[in-house]
N, C-alpha and C positions, 0 to 999 in steps of 0.2 A: 512413417508409421513403423511401429514396432513389428516384429515378425508375426505376432498374433493378430495384426490388423488394428490394434488399439494405438491411439496417439501416444507417443513417448511422453512420459510425465515430466513437467518442468521440475527443476531442482533449485534450491535456495543456497546462496553463498554470501559471505560478508562482502561489503563494498571494498574495493581496492582503489589505490591512488589513481590508477589509469581509467577508472570508471567516470571521471569528471567529463570527459569528452562524450561518453555515451549519454550522460545526464543532459548535456546541452543538446544532443541530437534528439532526445525525447521532447525537450522543450520546443524545438523547431517542428517536430512531427505532430505534436498534439498539445499545444499551449492551452486551448480551451478545456481539454480533459484534465490537465494539471491544475488549472484554476478551479474547476469544480472540486477536485480532490482536496485541495488546500483551503478552499473557501475564500480565496482572495484573488484580486487581480495581480497578474504577473506582467508588468509593463516591459520588463527587460530580462535578459539572461542574468544580469547582476542581481536582481531581486530574487530570482529563482535560486541562484547559487547561495545567496544569503540565507534563504530558508533552509537549504540543506546544510549549511554551516552550523546553524542553530540545532538542527537535528543531530548532527555528528557530535556537537557539544553535549547534548542531552544523553547521547549514547555513552559518552565518557563518564557521565554521572550515573549510569545504570538506570536512566529514566526512559530510555528508548532502545530499540533494536532495529537496525536497518539492514535489509537483505536484498540482494539482487536476485531476480527471478531469471533463470536461464533455461533455454530450451535448445537441446542439441549444441551445448557449449556457447550459445549466443545469448547475450542479455536481451530480454524482452520486456522487462519491467522491474518493479520493486515492491517489496512489502515493508511497511513501517509500522512498528508497534510503538506507540508513544504514550505519554502521560502515565507511565507505569508507576504505581505507588510502591512505597518501600516494602510493604508486606506482600506484594504480588497478588493482591486481591483482585485488581482490575487494571486494564489498560485500554487504549483506544487503537483500533486497527484501521489501517489504510492500505490500499493496493492500487497500483497503476500498472496496466499492461498496454503496450503500444497497440494502436488499432488493428494492425494487420495480424496480430497474434492473440486477439481477444478470445479465440476459440479455446485457449488454454487457461482462461480466467478461473474456471471452477477448480481445476486441478491445482493452480497456483494458490487459490484461496484455501483449499484444503491443506496444502503444504504449510501455509502461514499459520493456520489454526494448530497444526501439529507442533510447529515451532513454539507457539505461545504456550501450549500445554506442557511441552518439555521444559520450558523456562519456569514453569510452576504457576503461571497465571491461572486464576480461577474464573475470570469473566472478561469479555471484550465488549467494548462499545464501538459503534460506528455512527458517524454523522453522514446521512445520505439525503440529498435534496428530494423532496416528495415527487418532483418531476422526473427523477432518474429511475424510471420504472425497471430498466434492465438490471441496475445494481440492486434494487430492492428485491427483485425476483431471485437474483443470484445469491444474495445474502440469506434469503428465506430458505433456499435449497440446502444450506449448511446449518440451519437452525437459529439464525438471528431472528429476533422477534421485536416488534415495536415496544417501546417502554412506556408510552403514554405521556412522555415529557415533551413539551414543545419548546424549542429553542427560539428565543426572541433576540433581536438585534436592534441597536440604536446607533446610528452614525453620530459621532461626536466631532 
C-alpha cells in the first residue's frame, strides 16, 4: 500500500522483447481467462503466441496499441487497444489481469482509458460475454454502456 493507505496504482508501459516469457506464464496461469478475452480456444502456447504476433503487426500499422500493466514494477497483465480506425474515431478495448492481481483491475482499466484518450480515440467498444457479470460490472463503473447490438456467430 501507498503511505496514505491506498493501493499503489498500476502503470502502463510498452511491451518489451523479454515480455514473451511473461506472456507464456500468463497463458499457463489463466488459459480460460485468455480464451474468454480473445473469444477463441487456445489449444497451445504456439496459438497464443501467434495471436500476439498478429497484434504486434497491427501495432506496427498503427491499428493497435499493446501495453503491459505493471504493479510495483512487476507485470500483472496487459491492455490491448485494437481495431483502431485511421481517423481515431473508435477502437476496441481489451484487458487481462492475472487472477491474483484482479483487485487492480479498476485502476488498470482507468489507466487504459486515459491512454486511449491521450491517443485521440473518441470511443471504445468492448465485447463481453453476457455471462461475465464481473467484467460487465467493472465496465459499467467506468461508463461503458450496452449498445443494443447482438453479435451472432456461425461456425463454418
